[in-house]
C-alpha positions as CSV (number, residue, x, y, z in Angstrom):
1,W,-34.6,-120.9,8.9
2,D,-36.0,-118.8,6.1
3,P,-37.1,-121.1,3.3
4,V,-37.9,-118.3,1.0
5,N,-34.5,-116.6,1.1
6,N,-32.7,-119.9,2.0
7,R,-30.8,-118.5,5.0
8,W,-30.7,-118.8,8.8
9,L,-32.4,-116.0,10.8
10,T,-30.0,-114.6,13.3
11,A,-31.7,-111.2,14.0
12,Q,-35.0,-109.4,13.8
13,A,-36.1,-109.8,10.2
14,Y,-38.6,-106.9,10.4
15,D,-36.5,-104.1,11.8
16,V,-38.5,-101.3,10.0
17,G,-42.2,-100.7,9.6
18,V,-45.3,-100.7,11.8
19,L,-47.3,-103.6,13.3
20,L,-50.8,-103.6,11.8
21,E,-54.0,-105.3,12.8
22,S,-57.2,-106.1,10.9
23,A,-60.6,-107.8,11.6
24,N,-61.3,-108.5,7.9
25,S,-57.9,-108.8,6.3
26,S,-58.8,-105.8,4.2
27,T,-58.7,-102.7,6.4
28,W,-55.6,-102.4,8.5
29,T,-55.0,-100.2,11.6
30,P,-51.4,-99.4,12.8
31,I,-50.4,-100.2,16.3
32,Q,-47.8,-97.8,17.4
33,E,-47.2,-99.2,20.9
34,E,-46.4,-102.8,19.9
35,D,-44.1,-104.6,17.6
36,L,-43.7,-108.2,16.4
37,T,-41.2,-110.5,18.0
38,F,-40.2,-114.1,17.8
39,R,-39.1,-116.5,20.5
40,L,-37.0,-119.5,19.4
41,Y,-36.5,-122.6,21.4
42,A,-33.5,-124.9,21.1
43,K,-32.7,-128.1,22.8
44,E,-29.4,-128.5,24.7
45,F,-28.5,-132.2,24.7
46,N,-26.6,-134.1,27.3
47,S,-23.2,-135.3,26.2
48,Q,-24.2,-138.9,26.9
49,D,-27.5,-140.7,27.5
50,D,-28.4,-144.4,27.8
51,V,-31.7,-145.6,26.4
52,E,-33.3,-149.0,27.1
53,L,-34.5,-150.5,23.8
54,G,-36.3,-153.6,25.1
55,K,-36.0,-157.3,25.9
56,V,-36.2,-160.5,23.9
57,N,-36.5,-164.1,25.2
58,V,-34.5,-166.7,23.3
59,E,-34.0,-170.5,23.5
60,N,-30.7,-172.1,22.5
61,A,-29.8,-169.0,20.4
62,T,-26.3,-168.9,18.8
63,D,-26.6,-165.9,16.5
64,I,-28.1,-162.5,17.2
65,V,-28.5,-159.6,14.7
66,L,-29.7,-156.2,15.8
67,N,-31.5,-154.5,12.8
68,V,-31.5,-150.8,13.5
69,G,-30.5,-147.6,11.6
70,T,-29.0,-144.4,13.1
71,D,-28.4,-140.9,12.0
72,N,-25.2,-139.4,13.3
73,P,-24.4,-135.7,12.7
74,A,-20.8,-134.6,13.0
75,G,-19.5,-135.3,16.5
76,C,-22.3,-137.7,17.3
77,S,-22.4,-141.5,17.7
78,V,-24.6,-144.4,18.8
79,S,-23.4,-147.6,20.3
80,F,-25.4,-150.7,21.3
81,K,-25.1,-153.2,24.1
82,V,-26.8,-156.5,24.9
83,T,-27.0,-158.0,28.4
84,L,-27.1,-161.8,28.4
85,P,-29.1,-163.9,30.8
86,D,-26.0,-164.4,33.1
87,G,-25.6,-160.6,33.4
88,A,-22.6,-160.4,31.1
89,E,-22.6,-157.4,28.8
90,T,-21.2,-157.2,25.3
91,T,-21.2,-154.7,22.4
92,I,-23.4,-155.5,19.4
93,F,-23.1,-153.8,16.0
94,P,-26.1,-153.1,13.8
95,Y,-26.6,-155.7,11.1
96,E,-23.6,-157.8,12.2
97,P,-24.1,-161.2,13.7
98,L,-23.1,-161.6,17.3
99,I,-22.1,-165.3,17.8
100,L,-22.8,-166.8,21.1
101,S,-22.6,-170.1,22.8
102,K,-26.0,-171.7,23.1
103,T,-28.1,-169.1,25.1
104,T,-31.5,-169.5,26.7
105,G,-33.2,-166.7,28.6
106,E,-33.8,-163.0,28.4
107,L,-31.6,-160.6,26.3
108,S,-31.8,-156.9,27.2
109,F,-30.8,-154.3,24.6
110,S,-29.7,-150.7,25.2
111,A,-28.2,-147.8,23.2
112,R,-25.7,-145.1,24.3
113,L,-26.1,-141.8,22.5
114,T,-23.2,-139.4,22.7
115,T,-22.5,-135.9,21.3
116,E,-19.7,-133.4,21.3
117,N,-22.1,-130.6,20.5
118,K,-24.9,-129.8,22.9
119,N,-27.1,-128.5,20.0
120,L,-26.8,-131.8,18.0
121,S,-27.9,-135.3,18.8
122,P,-27.8,-138.7,17.1
123,T,-31.1,-140.4,16.4
124,I,-32.3,-144.0,16.1
125,D,-34.4,-144.3,13.0
126,G,-37.6,-146.2,12.7
127,D,-38.4,-149.6,14.3
128,I,-35.8,-151.9,15.8
129,Y,-35.8,-155.7,15.0
130,V,-33.8,-158.5,16.5
131,S,-33.1,-161.6,14.4
132,V,-32.3,-164.8,16.3
133,G,-30.6,-167.8,14.8
134,K,-29.6,-171.3,15.9
135,V,-26.5,-172.9,14.2
136,L,-27.1,-176.4,12.9
137,P,-25.0,-179.3,14.3
138,E,-24.0,-180.1,10.8
139,S,-23.9,-178.3,7.5
140,V,-23.7,-180.4,4.3
141,Y,-22.3,-179.6,0.9
142,V,-22.8,-182.1,-2.0
143,S,-21.0,-181.7,-5.3
144,R,-22.3,-182.5,-8.7
145,A,-21.4,-185.8,-10.1
146,F,-18.1,-186.0,-12.0
147,P,-16.5,-188.8,-14.1
148,I,-13.6,-190.9,-12.7
149,N,-11.2,-192.9,-14.8
150,G,-9.1,-194.5,-12.1
151,D,-9.4,-196.4,-8.9
152,T,-8.0,-193.9,-6.4
153,L,-9.6,-190.5,-5.6
154,N,-7.5,-187.9,-3.9
155,L,-9.3,-184.8,-2.6
156,Y,-7.5,-181.7,-1.3
157,L,-9.4,-179.3,1.0
158,E,-8.5,-176.4,3.3
159,C,-10.2,-176.9,6.6
160,L,-10.8,-174.6,9.6
161,E,-11.5,-176.8,12.7
162,V,-12.3,-175.6,16.2
163,G,-12.2,-177.6,19.4
164,D,-13.5,-181.1,18.7
165,K,-15.5,-180.0,15.7
166,K,-14.2,-181.5,12.5
167,V,-14.6,-181.4,8.7
168,K,-15.6,-184.8,7.3
169,V,-15.3,-185.7,3.6
170,Y,-17.2,-188.5,1.9
171,C,-17.4,-189.9,-1.7
172,Q,-20.3,-191.7,-3.2
173,V,-19.7,-195.4,-3.9
174,G,-22.8,-196.8,-5.6
175,T,-25.7,-195.5,-3.6
176,E,-23.7,-195.2,-0.3
177,W,-21.6,-192.4,1.1
178,V,-18.2,-193.6,2.3
179,E,-15.9,-191.5,4.5
180,M,-12.6,-190.7,2.9
181,T,-9.4,-191.3,4.8
182,R,-7.5,-188.2,6.0
183,Q,-3.8,-188.3,5.2
184,G,-1.2,-186.9,7.6
185,E,-1.2,-183.7,9.7
186,G,-1.9,-181.2,6.9
187,T,-0.3,-178.0,5.9
188,P,-1.3,-174.6,7.4
189,T,-2.4,-172.1,4.7
190,G,-3.3,-169.1,6.8
191,D,-6.2,-167.7,8.7
192,G,-6.4,-170.8,10.8
193,F,-7.0,-173.1,7.8
194,V,-5.0,-176.3,7.2
195,E,-4.9,-178.1,3.9
196,Y,-5.5,-181.9,4.1
197,Q,-5.5,-184.7,1.6
198,F,-8.4,-187.2,1.8
199,T,-8.2,-190.5,-0.1
200,K,-10.5,-193.3,-1.2
201,T,-9.0,-196.3,-3.0
202,G,-10.6,-199.3,-4.8
203,L,-13.1,-197.4,-6.9
204,S,-14.6,-199.2,-9.9
205,Q,-17.3,-196.9,-11.1
206,E,-17.7,-194.3,-13.9
207,Q,-18.6,-191.3,-11.7
208,T,-18.9,-190.1,-8.1
209,R,-19.9,-187.2,-6.0
210,I,-18.3,-185.5,-3.0
211,K,-20.0,-184.7,0.3
212,I,-18.5,-182.3,2.9
213,V,-19.9,-182.2,6.4
214,L,-19.1,-179.2,8.6
215,E,-19.6,-179.8,12.3
216,A,-20.6,-176.9,14.6
217,D,-21.9,-176.2,18.1
218,G,-22.4,-172.6,19.3
219,T,-19.2,-170.6,18.8
220,E,-17.3,-173.7,17.7
221,R,-17.8,-173.7,13.9
222,T,-15.8,-175.4,11.1
223,A,-15.3,-174.1,7.6
224,A,-13.8,-175.3,4.3
225,R,-12.5,-173.8,1.2
226,N,-10.5,-174.4,-2.0
227,L,-11.8,-177.9,-2.9
228,R,-9.8,-179.9,-5.5
229,A,-10.1,-183.6,-6.6
230,V,-7.7,-185.8,-8.6
231,V,-8.3,-189.3,-9.8
232,V,-5.4,-191.7,-10.4
């Protein structure tokens, strides 16, 4: 590459003239029997190579994130794989959580670099980091206090429940949290969510708060959305 003329060199750039030599960079003597030549080296890459990235020991891990950047010229790609303690292999995508059942032991990470052009190769940029997380058995949301002017609180909530993990709803009665009663089988609303009505009767206070508890264990994780409350 010629940075002065901003072009690739594909042939002898000095095809006229004589090679000169000097001992003091002032007086030059021509050399008629020699000429200047260049030898260029280029790498020919394999179409596919596997690279071991390293190992990480984990305990009761449920979430793994591989933090790594790549540079992929046209026709090139990089894919990543993690081998679990039991020998099972699974694809892991950079910066995207991989959700596992509770896992303890050694995780091995590797990359597969592929190219369709033997003169081009993908690259892995900089350092590689692995983030390890453990899902909590319960996640808790507590609303702000809101006024009530009746004795019955009806709460409507879309719930995603997996296995035996449930969404539980409570309202504050005095200083205590009282679980609200779930009514009926609910109505599916899409994406696995079901809308339920939760009820608490016999209220005699000016305000209350709502608490939602989401149970989880490894890959079994609950979720909730679209919270509404009506007092009658």
